[in-house]
N, CA, C, O and the ligand as a Tripos MOL2 file, in Angstrom:
@<TRIPOS>MOLECULE
protein
  281   279    71     0     0
PROTEIN
NO_CHARGES

@<TRIPOS>ATOM
      1 N           2.0300    4.0070   -9.8580 N.3       1 MET1
      2 CA          0.9150    3.5300   -9.0220 C.3       1 MET1
      3 C          -0.3330    4.3810   -9.2670 C.2       1 MET1
      4 O          -0.2610    5.6040   -9.3890 O.2       1 MET1
      5 N          -1.4740    3.6990   -9.3350 N.am      2 GLN2
      6 CA         -2.7380    4.3850   -9.5530 C.3       2 GLN2
      7 C          -3.2380    5.0220   -8.2630 C.2       2 GLN2
      8 O          -2.9150    4.5870   -7.1580 O.2       2 GLN2
      9 N          -4.0430    6.0750   -8.4470 N.am      3 ILE3
     10 CA         -4.6940    6.6910   -7.2970 C.3       3 ILE3
     11 C          -5.7680    5.7150   -6.8020 C.2       3 ILE3
     12 O          -6.6130    5.2700   -7.5790 O.2       3 ILE3
     13 N          -5.7310    5.3890   -5.5210 N.am      4 PRO4
     14 CA         -6.7140    4.4290   -5.0020 C.3       4 PRO4
     15 C          -8.1430    4.9460   -5.1120 C.2       4 PRO4
     16 O          -8.4070    6.1400   -4.9690 O.2       4 PRO4
     17 N          -9.0560    4.0130   -5.3710 N.am      5 GLU5
     18 CA        -10.4730    4.3430   -5.4250 C.3       5 GLU5
     19 C         -11.1690    3.5510   -4.3340 C.2       5 GLU5
     20 O         -10.6910    2.4960   -3.9180 O.2       5 GLU5
     21 N         -12.2960    4.0630   -3.8750 N.am      6 ALA6
     22 CA        -13.0280    3.3670   -2.8280 C.3       6 ALA6
     23 C         -14.5180    3.4860   -3.0360 C.2       6 ALA6
     24 O         -15.0080    4.4530   -3.6190 O.2       6 ALA6
     25 N         -15.2290    2.4910   -2.5530 N.am      7 ARG7
     26 CA        -16.6700    2.4730   -2.6370 C.3       7 ARG7
     27 C         -17.2000    2.1320   -1.2460 C.2       7 ARG7
     28 O         -16.6950    1.2330   -0.5740 O.2       7 ARG7
     29 N         -18.2230    2.8680   -0.8360 N.am      8 CYS8
     30 CA        -18.8050    2.6220    0.4710 C.3       8 CYS8
     31 C         -19.6490    1.3570    0.4140 C.2       8 CYS8
     32 O         -20.4790    1.1980   -0.4810 O.2       8 CYS8
     33 N         -19.4350    0.4590    1.3690 N.am      9 THR9
     34 CA        -20.1890   -0.7920    1.3800 C.3       9 THR9
     35 C         -21.6060   -0.5760    1.8860 C.2       9 THR9
     36 O         -22.4370   -1.4800    1.7980 O.2       9 THR9
     37 N         -21.8910    0.6000    2.4090 N.am     10 ARG10
     38 CA        -23.2260    0.8800    2.9380 C.3      10 ARG10
     39 C         -24.0980    1.6690    1.9710 C.2      10 ARG10
     40 O         -25.1740    1.2180    1.5800 O.2      10 ARG10
     41 N         -23.6110    2.8800    1.5810 N.am     11 CYS11
     42 CA        -24.4340    3.7480    0.7400 C.3      11 CYS11
     43 C         -23.9600    3.7650   -0.7070 C.2      11 CYS11
     44 O         -24.6250    4.3480   -1.5630 O.2      11 CYS11
     45 N         -22.8180    3.1340   -0.9950 N.am     12 GLY12
     46 CA        -22.3280    3.0590   -2.3650 C.3      12 GLY12
     47 C         -21.5990    4.3040   -2.8380 C.2      12 GLY12
     48 O         -21.3050    4.4330   -4.0270 O.2      12 GLY12
     49 N         -21.3010    5.2230   -1.9280 N.am     13 GLY13
     50 CA        -20.5960    6.4540   -2.2680 C.3      13 GLY13
     51 C         -19.1950    6.1870   -2.8010 C.2      13 GLY13
     52 O         -18.5020    5.2820   -2.3360 O.2      13 GLY13
     53 N         -18.7850    6.9940   -3.7930 N.am     14 HIS14
     54 CA        -17.4770    6.8220   -4.4110 C.3      14 HIS14
     55 C         -16.4550    7.8120   -3.8770 C.2      14 HIS14
     56 O         -16.7700    8.9770   -3.6330 O.2      14 HIS14
     57 N         -15.2320    7.3380   -3.6990 N.am     15 TYR15
     58 CA        -14.1470    8.1860   -3.2290 C.3      15 TYR15
     59 C         -12.8950    7.8510   -4.0080 C.2      15 TYR15
     60 O         -12.7500    6.7430   -4.5260 O.2      15 TYR15
     61 N         -11.9920    8.8120   -4.0890 N.am     16 HIS16
     62 CA        -10.6780    8.5090   -4.6390 C.3      16 HIS16
     63 C          -9.6490    9.4710   -4.0860 C.2      16 HIS16
     64 O          -9.9640   10.6130   -3.7530 O.2      16 HIS16
     65 N          -8.4270    9.0040   -3.9900 N.am     17 GLY17
     66 CA         -7.3480    9.8460   -3.4570 C.3      17 GLY17
     67 C          -6.3910    9.0210   -2.6150 C.2      17 GLY17
     68 O          -6.7310    7.9510   -2.1090 O.2      17 GLY17
     69 N          -5.1880    9.5540   -2.4830 N.am     18 TRP18
     70 CA         -4.1480    8.8380   -1.7420 C.3      18 TRP18
     71 C          -4.4790    8.7040   -0.2600 C.2      18 TRP18
     72 O          -3.9890    7.7960    0.4110 O.2      18 TRP18
     73 N          -5.3030    9.6010    0.2430 N.am     19 ALA19
     74 CA         -5.6620    9.5680    1.6680 C.3      19 ALA19
     75 C          -6.3550    8.2620    2.0520 C.2      19 ALA19
     76 O          -6.3780    7.8800    3.2220 O.2      19 ALA19
     77 N          -6.9210    7.5820    1.0480 N.am     20 LEU20
     78 CA         -7.6350    6.3350    1.3240 C.3      20 LEU20
     79 C          -6.7160    5.2440    1.8700 C.2      20 LEU20
     80 O          -7.1760    4.2890    2.4960 O.2      20 LEU20
     81 N          -5.4240    5.3940    1.6280 N.am     21 LEU21
     82 CA         -4.4820    4.3980    2.1350 C.3      21 LEU21
     83 C          -4.2740    4.5510    3.6390 C.2      21 LEU21
     84 O          -3.7210    3.6690    4.2970 O.2      21 LEU21
     85 N          -4.7260    5.6840    4.1690 N.am     22 ASN22
     86 CA         -4.6320    5.9260    5.6020 C.3      22 ASN22
     87 C          -5.8930    5.3920    6.2790 C.2      22 ASN22
     88 O          -7.0060    5.6920    5.8450 O.2      22 ASN22
     89 N          -5.7240    4.6130    7.3240 N.am     23 ALA23
     90 CA         -6.8590    3.9970    8.0190 C.3      23 ALA23
     91 C          -7.8810    5.0180    8.5100 C.2      23 ALA23
     92 O          -9.0610    4.7000    8.6570 O.2      23 ALA23
     93 N          -7.4300    6.2280    8.7600 N.am     24 ARG24
     94 CA         -8.3330    7.2810    9.2350 C.3      24 ARG24
     95 C          -9.3510    7.6910    8.1840 C.2      24 ARG24
     96 O         -10.4210    8.2010    8.5180 O.2      24 ARG24
     97 N          -9.0260    7.4720    6.9240 N.am     25 HIS25
     98 CA         -9.9080    7.8940    5.8260 C.3      25 HIS25
     99 C         -10.5860    6.7200    5.1540 C.2      25 HIS25
    100 O         -11.0430    6.8380    4.0170 O.2      25 HIS25
    101 N         -10.6600    5.5900    5.8360 N.am     26 GLN26
    102 CA        -11.2690    4.4110    5.2390 C.3      26 GLN26
    103 C         -12.7030    4.2030    5.7020 C.2      26 GLN26
    104 O         -13.2350    3.0950    5.6370 O.2      26 GLN26
    105 N         -13.3210    5.2840    6.1700 N.am     27 THR27
    106 CA        -14.7370    5.2270    6.5060 C.3      27 THR27
    107 C         -15.4580    6.2850    5.6770 C.2      27 THR27
    108 O         -14.8820    7.3210    5.3470 O.2      27 THR27
    109 N         -16.7250    6.0180    5.3420 N.am     28 CYS28
    110 CA        -17.5080    6.9230    4.5170 C.3      28 CYS28
    111 C         -17.8050    8.2110    5.2780 C.2      28 CYS28
    112 O         -18.2400    8.1810    6.4290 O.2      28 CYS28
    113 N         -17.5620    9.3470    4.6160 N.am     29 ALA29
    114 CA        -17.8040   10.6480    5.2510 C.3      29 ALA29
    115 C         -19.2910   10.9320    5.3600 C.2      29 ALA29
    116 O         -19.7040   11.7710    6.1600 O.2      29 ALA29
    117 N         -20.1000   10.2440    4.5650 N.am     30 GLN30
    118 CA        -21.5430   10.4910    4.5520 C.3      30 GLN30
    119 C         -22.3040    9.6450    5.5620 C.2      30 GLN30
    120 O         -23.1510   10.1560    6.2940 O.2      30 GLN30
    121 N         -22.0030    8.3460    5.6020 N.am     31 CYS31
    122 CA        -22.7830    7.4710    6.4830 C.3      31 CYS31
    123 C         -21.9300    6.7650    7.5270 C.2      31 CYS31
    124 O         -22.4580    6.0940    8.4130 O.2      31 CYS31
    125 N         -20.6080    6.9160    7.4270 N.am     32 GLY32
    126 CA        -19.7340    6.2680    8.4040 C.3      32 GLY32
    127 C         -19.5080    4.7950    8.1410 C.2      32 GLY32
    128 O         -18.9220    4.0850    8.9590 O.2      32 GLY32
    129 N         -19.9820    4.3420    6.9800 N.am     33 GLY33
    130 CA        -19.8220    2.9350    6.6150 C.3      33 GLY33
    131 C         -18.3990    2.5950    6.2250 C.2      33 GLY33
    132 O         -17.5530    3.4730    6.0530 O.2      33 GLY33
    133 N         -18.1550    1.3110    6.0900 N.am     34 LYS34
    134 CA        -16.8230    0.8360    5.7370 C.3      34 LYS34
    135 C         -16.5790    1.0180    4.2500 C.2      34 LYS34
    136 O         -17.4530    0.7260    3.4330 O.2      34 LYS34
    137 N         -15.3880    1.5010    3.8960 N.am     35 LEU35
    138 CA        -15.0280    1.6660    2.4960 C.3      35 LEU35
    139 C         -14.2470    0.4540    2.0190 C.2      35 LEU35
    140 O         -13.4480   -0.1300    2.7510 O.2      35 LEU35
    141 N         -14.5050    0.0940    0.7640 N.am     36 GLU36
    142 CA        -13.7680   -0.9710    0.1180 C.3      36 GLU36
    143 C         -12.8150   -0.2800   -0.8420 C.2      36 GLU36
    144 O         -13.2500    0.3060   -1.8330 O.2      36 GLU36
    145 N         -11.5320   -0.3430   -0.5620 N.am     37 ILE37
    146 CA        -10.5530    0.3860   -1.3620 C.3      37 ILE37
    147 C          -9.9880   -0.5050   -2.4670 C.2      37 ILE37
    148 O          -9.5690   -1.6400   -2.2360 O.2      37 ILE37
    149 N          -9.9960    0.0560   -3.6730 N.am     38 ILE38
    150 CA         -9.4740   -0.6780   -4.8250 C.3      38 ILE38
    151 C          -8.2410    0.0460   -5.3410 C.2      38 ILE38
    152 O          -8.3170    1.2000   -5.7630 O.2      38 ILE38
    153 N          -7.1200   -0.6320   -5.3030 N.am     39 THR39
    154 CA         -5.8820   -0.0610   -5.8240 C.3      39 THR39
    155 C          -5.0890   -1.1320   -6.5570 C.2      39 THR39
    156 O          -4.8390   -2.2110   -6.0190 O.2      39 THR39
    157 N          -4.6960   -0.8260   -7.7890 N.am     40 GLU40
    158 CA         -3.9250   -1.7510   -8.6210 C.3      40 GLU40
    159 C          -4.6550   -3.0870   -8.7760 C.2      40 GLU40
    160 O          -4.0240   -4.1430   -8.8150 O.2      40 GLU40
    161 N          -5.9880   -3.0340   -8.8640 N.am     41 GLY41
    162 CA         -6.7780   -4.2440   -9.0310 C.3      41 GLY41
    163 C          -6.9150   -5.0660   -7.7700 C.2      41 GLY41
    164 O          -7.4430   -6.1780   -7.8020 O.2      41 GLY41
    165 N          -6.4450   -4.5270   -6.6600 N.am     42 GLU42
    166 CA         -6.5270   -5.2540   -5.3950 C.3      42 GLU42
    167 C          -7.5550   -4.5800   -4.4940 C.2      42 GLU42
    168 O          -7.6530   -3.3540   -4.4640 O.2      42 GLU42
    169 N          -8.3160   -5.3800   -3.7670 N.am     43 ILE43
    170 CA         -9.3260   -4.8150   -2.8730 C.3      43 ILE43
    171 C          -8.8120   -4.8580   -1.4380 C.2      43 ILE43
    172 O          -8.4410   -5.9080   -0.9130 O.2      43 ILE43
    173 N          -8.8080   -3.6840   -0.8310 N.am     44 ILE44
    174 CA         -8.3810   -3.5810    0.5550 C.3      44 ILE44
    175 C          -9.6140   -3.3400    1.4100 C.2      44 ILE44
    176 O         -10.3910   -2.4250    1.1330 O.2      44 ILE44
    177 N          -9.7980   -4.1340    2.4250 N.am     45 GLN45
    178 CA        -10.9200   -3.9310    3.3300 C.3      45 GLN45
    179 C         -10.5910   -2.7890    4.2800 C.2      45 GLN45
    180 O          -9.5870   -2.8090    4.9910 O.2      45 GLN45
    181 N         -11.4680   -1.7990    4.2670 N.am     46 GLY46
    182 CA        -11.2310   -0.6180    5.0920 C.3      46 GLY46
    183 C         -11.5200   -0.8560    6.5570 C.2      46 GLY46
    184 O         -12.0220   -1.8980    6.9790 O.2      46 GLY46
    185 N         -11.1800    0.1480    7.2860 N.am     47 TYR47
    186 CA        -11.3930    0.0940    8.7230 C.3      47 TYR47
    187 C         -12.8040    0.5660    9.0370 C.2      47 TYR47
    188 O         -13.2490    1.5780    8.4970 O.2      47 TYR47
    189 N         -13.5100   -0.1460    9.8960 N.am     48 SER48
    190 CA        -14.8570    0.2650   10.2740 C.3      48 SER48
    191 C         -14.9790    0.4260   11.7790 C.2      48 SER48
    192 O         -14.7250   -0.5190   12.5270 O.2      48 SER48
    193 N         -15.3590    1.5990   12.2260 N.am     49 PRO49
    194 CA        -15.5230    1.7930   13.6670 C.3      49 PRO49
    195 C         -16.7630    1.0930   14.2040 C.2      49 PRO49
    196 O         -16.9650    1.0300   15.4170 O.2      49 PRO49
    197 N         -17.6060    0.5590   13.2940 N.am     50 PHE50
    198 CA        -18.8570   -0.0540   13.7130 C.3      50 PHE50
    199 C         -18.7250   -1.5480   14.0130 C.2      50 PHE50
    200 O         -19.6230   -2.1410   14.6110 O.2      50 PHE50
    201 N         -17.6200   -2.1550   13.6050 N.am     51 SER51
    202 CA        -17.4860   -3.5950   13.7950 C.3      51 SER51
    203 C         -17.5200   -3.9890   15.2690 C.2      51 SER51
    204 O         -18.0360   -5.0510   15.6180 O.2      51 SER51
    205 N         -16.9830   -3.1510   16.1160 N.am     52 ALA52
    206 CA        -16.9840   -3.4520   17.5430 C.3      52 ALA52
    207 C         -18.3970   -3.4140   18.1030 C.2      52 ALA52
    208 O         -18.7550   -4.2240   18.9580 O.2      52 ALA52
    209 N         -19.2090   -2.4620   17.6140 N.am     53 GLU53
    210 CA        -20.5820   -2.3420   18.0930 C.3      53 GLU53
    211 C         -21.4260   -3.5390   17.6730 C.2      53 GLU53
    212 O         -22.2940   -3.9890   18.4200 O.2      53 GLU53
    213 N         -21.1640   -4.0510   16.4710 N.am     54 GLU54
    214 CA        -21.9100   -5.2050   15.9730 C.3      54 GLU54
    215 C         -21.6960   -6.4120   16.8730 C.2      54 GLU54
    216 O         -22.6140   -7.1980   17.1090 O.2      54 GLU54
    217 N         -20.4860   -6.5480   17.3660 N.am     55 VAL55
    218 CA        -20.1720   -7.6590   18.2590 C.3      55 VAL55
    219 C         -20.9790   -7.5170   19.5420 C.2      55 VAL55
    220 O         -21.4990   -8.5000   20.0690 O.2      55 VAL55
    221 N         -21.0800   -6.2950   20.0370 N.am     56 ASN56
    222 CA        -21.8220   -6.0370   21.2670 C.3      56 ASN56
    223 C         -23.3190   -6.3150   21.1030 C.2      56 ASN56
    224 O         -23.9810   -6.7670   22.0370 O.2      56 ASN56
    225 N         -23.8480   -6.0350   19.8900 N.am     57 LEU57
    226 CA        -25.2750   -6.2270   19.6510 C.3      57 LEU57
    227 C         -25.6640   -7.7040   19.6830 C.2      57 LEU57
    228 O         -26.7970   -8.0570   20.0080 O.2      57 LEU57
    229 N         -24.7030   -8.5550   19.3410 N.am     58 LYS58
    230 CA        -24.9760   -9.9860   19.3110 C.3      58 LYS58
    231 C         -24.9800  -10.5750   20.7160 C.2      58 LYS58
    232 O         -25.5010  -11.6680   20.9370 O.2      58 LYS58
    233 N         -24.4060   -9.8580   21.6460 N.am     59 ALA59
    234 CA        -24.3450  -10.3480   23.0200 C.3      59 ALA59
    235 C         -25.7430  -10.3740   23.6350 C.2      59 ALA59
    236 O         -26.5340   -9.4580   23.4130 O.2      59 ALA59
    237 N         -26.0480  -11.4090   24.3990 N.am     60 PRO60
    238 CA        -27.3890  -11.4980   24.9920 C.3      60 PRO60
    239 C         -27.6430  -10.3710   25.9810 C.2      60 PRO60
    240 O         -26.7730   -9.9560   26.7480 O.2      60 PRO60
    241 N         -28.8930   -9.8960   25.9200 N.am     61 LYS61
    242 CA        -29.2520   -8.8190   26.8390 C.3      61 LYS61
    243 C         -29.6000   -9.4220   28.1880 C.2      61 LYS61
    244 O         -30.4560  -10.3000   28.2940 O.2      61 LYS61
    245 N         -28.9480   -8.9530   29.1750 N.am     62 GLN62
    246 CA        -29.1940   -9.4880   30.5090 C.3      62 GLN62
    247 C         -29.8190   -8.4200   31.3780 C.2      62 GLN62
    248 O         -29.3520   -7.2820   31.4300 O.2      62 GLN62
    249 N         -30.8700   -8.8020   32.0510 N.am     63 THR63
    250 CA        -31.4930   -7.8640   32.9670 C.3      63 THR63
    251 C         -30.7820   -8.0070   34.3120 C.2      63 THR63
    252 O         -30.5630   -9.1100   34.8130 O.2      63 THR63
    253 N         -30.4400   -6.8790   34.8630 N.am     64 PRO64
    254 CA        -29.7280   -6.9680   36.1520 C.3      64 PRO64
    255 C         -30.6170   -7.5750   37.2310 C.2      64 PRO64
    256 O         -31.7830   -7.2090   37.3790 O.2      64 PRO64
    257 N         -30.0490   -8.4960   37.9670 N.am     65 SER65
    258 CA        -30.8410   -9.1580   39.0110 C.3      65 SER65
    259 C         -30.8630   -8.2980   40.2700 C.2      65 SER65
    260 O         -29.9080   -7.5990   40.6090 O.2      65 SER65
    261 N         -31.9890   -8.3880   40.9300 N.am     66 LYS66
    262 CA        -32.1730   -7.5790   42.1490 C.3      66 LYS66
    263 C         -31.2980   -8.1240   43.2760 C.2      66 LYS66
    264 O         -31.1720   -9.3280   43.4940 O.2      66 LYS66
    265 N         -30.7250   -7.1940   43.9490 N.am     67 LYS67
    266 CA        -29.8920   -7.6160   45.0850 C.3      67 LYS67
    267 C         -30.7610   -7.5990   46.3380 C.2      67 LYS67
    268 O         -31.3840   -6.5880   46.6620 O.2      67 LYS67
    269 N         -30.7920   -8.6930   47.0140 N.am     68 THR68
    270 CA        -31.6010   -8.7510   48.2360 C.3      68 THR68
    271 C         -30.6990   -8.5300   49.4480 C.2      68 THR68
    272 O         -29.7090   -9.2280   49.6620 O.2      68 THR68
    273 N         -31.0800   -7.5550   50.2060 N.am     69 THR69
    274 CA        -30.2970   -7.2760   51.4100 C.3      69 THR69
    275 C         -30.9460   -7.9530   52.6190 C.2      69 THR69
    276 O         -32.1540   -7.8330   52.8270 O.2      69 THR69
    277 N         -30.1870   -8.6280   53.3720 N.am     70 SER70
    278 CA        -30.7340   -9.3440   54.5200 C.3      70 SER70
    279 C         -30.5050   -8.5790   55.8140 C.2      70 SER70
    280 O         -30.9040   -9.0400   56.8830 O.2      70 SER70
    281 ZN        -21.5080    5.6580    2.8660 Zn       71 ZN71
@<TRIPOS>BOND
     1     1     2 1
     2     2     3 1
     3     3     4 2
     4     3     5 am
     5     5     6 1
     6     6     7 1
     7     7     8 2
     8     7     9 am
     9     9    10 1
    10    10    11 1
    11    11    12 2
    12    11    13 am
    13    13    14 1
    14    14    15 1
    15    15    16 2
    16    15    17 am
    17    17    18 1
    18    18    19 1
    19    19    20 2
    20    19    21 am
    21    21    22 1
    22    22    23 1
    23    23    24 2
    24    23    25 am
    25    25    26 1
    26    26    27 1
    27    27    28 2
    28    27    29 am
    29    29    30 1
    30    30    31 1
    31    31    32 2
    32    31    33 am
    33    33    34 1
    34    34    35 1
    35    35    36 2
    36    35    37 am
    37    37    38 1
    38    38    39 1
    39    39    40 2
    40    39    41 am
    41    41    42 1
    42    42    43 1
    43    43    44 2
    44    43    45 am
    45    45    46 1
    46    46    47 1
    47    47    48 2
    48    47    49 am
    49    49    50 1
    50    50    51 1
    51    51    52 2
    52    51    53 am
    53    53    54 1
    54    54    55 1
    55    55    56 2
    56    55    57 am
    57    57    58 1
    58    58    59 1
    59    59    60 2
    60    59    61 am
    61    61    62 1
    62    62    63 1
    63    63    64 2
    64    63    65 am
    65    65    66 1
    66    66    67 1
    67    67    68 2
    68    67    69 am
    69    69    70 1
    70    70    71 1
    71    71    72 2
    72    71    73 am
    73    73    74 1
    74    74    75 1
    75    75    76 2
    76    75    77 am
    77    77    78 1
    78    78    79 1
    79    79    80 2
    80    79    81 am
    81    81    82 1
    82    82    83 1
    83    83    84 2
    84    83    85 am
    85    85    86 1
    86    86    87 1
    87    87    88 2
    88    87    89 am
    89    89    90 1
    90    90    91 1
    91    91    92 2
    92    91    93 am
    93    93    94 1
    94    94    95 1
    95    95    96 2
    96    95    97 am
    97    97    98 1
    98    98    99 1
    99    99   100 2
   100    99   101 am
   101   101   102 1
   102   102   103 1
   103   103   104 2
   104   103   105 am
   105   105   106 1
   106   106   107 1
   107   107   108 2
   108   107   109 am
   109   109   110 1
   110   110   111 1
   111   111   112 2
   112   111   113 am
   113   113   114 1
   114   114   115 1
   115   115   116 2
   116   115   117 am
   117   117   118 1
   118   118   119 1
   119   119   120 2
   120   119   121 am
   121   121   122 1
   122   122   123 1
   123   123   124 2
   124   123   125 am
   125   125   126 1
   126   126   127 1
   127   127   128 2
   128   127   129 am
   129   129   130 1
   130   130   131 1
   131   131   132 2
   132   131   133 am
   133   133   134 1
   134   134   135 1
   135   135   136 2
   136   135   137 am
   137   137   138 1
   138   138   139 1
   139   139   140 2
   140   139   141 am
   141   141   142 1
   142   142   143 1
   143   143   144 2
   144   143   145 am
   145   145   146 1
   146   146   147 1
   147   147   148 2
   148   147   149 am
   149   149   150 1
   150   150   151 1
   151   151   152 2
   152   151   153 am
   153   153   154 1
   154   154   155 1
   155   155   156 2
   156   155   157 am
   157   157   158 1
   158   158   159 1
   159   159   160 2
   160   159   161 am
   161   161   162 1
   162   162   163 1
   163   163   164 2
   164   163   165 am
   165   165   166 1
   166   166   167 1
   167   167   168 2
   168   167   169 am
   169   169   170 1
   170   170   171 1
   171   171   172 2
   172   171   173 am
   173   173   174 1
   174   174   175 1
   175   175   176 2
   176   175   177 am
   177   177   178 1
   178   178   179 1
   179   179   180 2
   180   179   181 am
   181   181   182 1
   182   182   183 1
   183   183   184 2
   184   183   185 am
   185   185   186 1
   186   186   187 1
   187   187   188 2
   188   187   189 am
   189   189   190 1
   190   190   191 1
   191   191   192 2
   192   191   193 am
   193   193   194 1
   194   194   195 1
   195   195   196 2
   196   195   197 am
   197   197   198 1
   198   198   199 1
   199   199   200 2
   200   199   201 am
   201   201   202 1
   202   202   203 1
   203   203   204 2
   204   203   205 am
   205   205   206 1
   206   206   207 1
   207   207   208 2
   208   207   209 am
   209   209   210 1
   210   210   211 1
   211   211   212 2
   212   211   213 am
   213   213   214 1
   214   214   215 1
   215   215   216 2
   216   215   217 am
   217   217   218 1
   218   218   219 1
   219   219   220 2
   220   219   221 am
   221   221   222 1
   222   222   223 1
   223   223   224 2
   224   223   225 am
   225   225   226 1
   226   226   227 1
   227   227   228 2
   228   227   229 am
   229   229   230 1
   230   230   231 1
   231   231   232 2
   232   231   233 am
   233   233   234 1
   234   234   235 1
   235   235   236 2
   236   235   237 am
   237   237   238 1
   238   238   239 1
   239   239   240 2
   240   239   241 am
   241   241   242 1
   242   242   243 1
   243   243   244 2
   244   243   245 am
   245   245   246 1
   246   246   247 1
   247   247   248 2
   248   247   249 am
   249   249   250 1
   250   250   251 1
   251   251   252 2
   252   251   253 am
   253   253   254 1
   254   254   255 1
   255   255   256 2
   256   255   257 am
   257   257   258 1
   258   258   259 1
   259   259   260 2
   260   259   261 am
   261   261   262 1
   262   262   263 1
   263   263   264 2
   264   263   265 am
   265   265   266 1
   266   266   267 1
   267   267   268 2
   268   267   269 am
   269   269   270 1
   270   270   271 1
   271   271   272 2
   272   271   273 am
   273   273   274 1
   274   274   275 1
   275   275   276 2
   276   275   277 am
   277   277   278 1
   278   278   279 1
   279   279   280 2
@<TRIPOS>SUBSTRUCTURE
     1 MET1         2 RESIDUE 1 A MET
     2 GLN2         6 RESIDUE 1 A GLN
     3 ILE3        10 RESIDUE 1 A ILE
     4 PRO4        14 RESIDUE 1 A PRO
     5 GLU5        18 RESIDUE 1 A GLU
     6 ALA6        22 RESIDUE 1 A ALA
     7 ARG7        26 RESIDUE 1 A ARG
     8 CYS8        30 RESIDUE 1 A CYS
     9 THR9        34 RESIDUE 1 A THR
    10 ARG10       38 RESIDUE 1 A ARG
    11 CYS11       42 RESIDUE 1 A CYS
    12 GLY12       46 RESIDUE 1 A GLY
    13 GLY13       50 RESIDUE 1 A GLY
    14 HIS14       54 RESIDUE 1 A HIS
    15 TYR15       58 RESIDUE 1 A TYR
    16 HIS16       62 RESIDUE 1 A HIS
    17 GLY17       66 RESIDUE 1 A GLY
    18 TRP18       70 RESIDUE 1 A TRP
    19 ALA19       74 RESIDUE 1 A ALA
    20 LEU20       78 RESIDUE 1 A LEU
    21 LEU21       82 RESIDUE 1 A LEU
    22 ASN22       86 RESIDUE 1 A ASN
    23 ALA23       90 RESIDUE 1 A ALA
    24 ARG24       94 RESIDUE 1 A ARG
    25 HIS25       98 RESIDUE 1 A HIS
    26 GLN26      102 RESIDUE 1 A GLN
    27 THR27      106 RESIDUE 1 A THR
    28 CYS28      110 RESIDUE 1 A CYS
    29 ALA29      114 RESIDUE 1 A ALA
    30 GLN30      118 RESIDUE 1 A GLN
    31 CYS31      122 RESIDUE 1 A CYS
    32 GLY32      126 RESIDUE 1 A GLY
    33 GLY33      130 RESIDUE 1 A GLY
    34 LYS34      134 RESIDUE 1 A LYS
    35 LEU35      138 RESIDUE 1 A LEU
    36 GLU36      142 RESIDUE 1 A GLU
    37 ILE37      146 RESIDUE 1 A ILE
    38 ILE38      150 RESIDUE 1 A ILE
    39 THR39      154 RESIDUE 1 A THR
    40 GLU40      158 RESIDUE 1 A GLU
    41 GLY41      162 RESIDUE 1 A GLY
    42 GLU42      166 RESIDUE 1 A GLU
    43 ILE43      170 RESIDUE 1 A ILE
    44 ILE44      174 RESIDUE 1 A ILE
    45 GLN45      178 RESIDUE 1 A GLN
    46 GLY46      182 RESIDUE 1 A GLY
    47 TYR47      186 RESIDUE 1 A TYR
    48 SER48      190 RESIDUE 1 A SER
    49 PRO49      194 RESIDUE 1 A PRO
    50 PHE50      198 RESIDUE 1 A PHE
    51 SER51      202 RESIDUE 1 A SER
    52 ALA52      206 RESIDUE 1 A ALA
    53 GLU53      210 RESIDUE 1 A GLU
    54 GLU54      214 RESIDUE 1 A GLU
    55 VAL55      218 RESIDUE 1 A VAL
    56 ASN56      222 RESIDUE 1 A ASN
    57 LEU57      226 RESIDUE 1 A LEU
    58 LYS58      230 RESIDUE 1 A LYS
    59 ALA59      234 RESIDUE 1 A ALA
    60 PRO60      238 RESIDUE 1 A PRO
    61 LYS61      242 RESIDUE 1 A LYS
    62 GLN62      246 RESIDUE 1 A GLN
    63 THR63      250 RESIDUE 1 A THR
    64 PRO64      254 RESIDUE 1 A PRO
    65 SER65      258 RESIDUE 1 A SER
    66 LYS66      262 RESIDUE 1 A LYS
    67 LYS67      266 RESIDUE 1 A LYS
    68 THR68      270 RESIDUE 1 A THR
    69 THR69      274 RESIDUE 1 A THR
    70 SER70      278 RESIDUE 1 A SER
    71 ZN71       281 GROUP 0 **** ****
């Protein structure tokens, strides 16, 4: 088996090593972007901690409505 290689989808940084197979090491150490891991000619989509935030950004911004006390 070949040593896995990875490329950052954000800054293009290159990585290689067996640690890339671990989800903890599938983010770029420089920019925190998602790594695309290439092993045995197969591309593995890395784990990105930012995907959850992107979902939140798409949510409509709501201004809190004033509560009227009677
Ligand atoms: Zn990067």
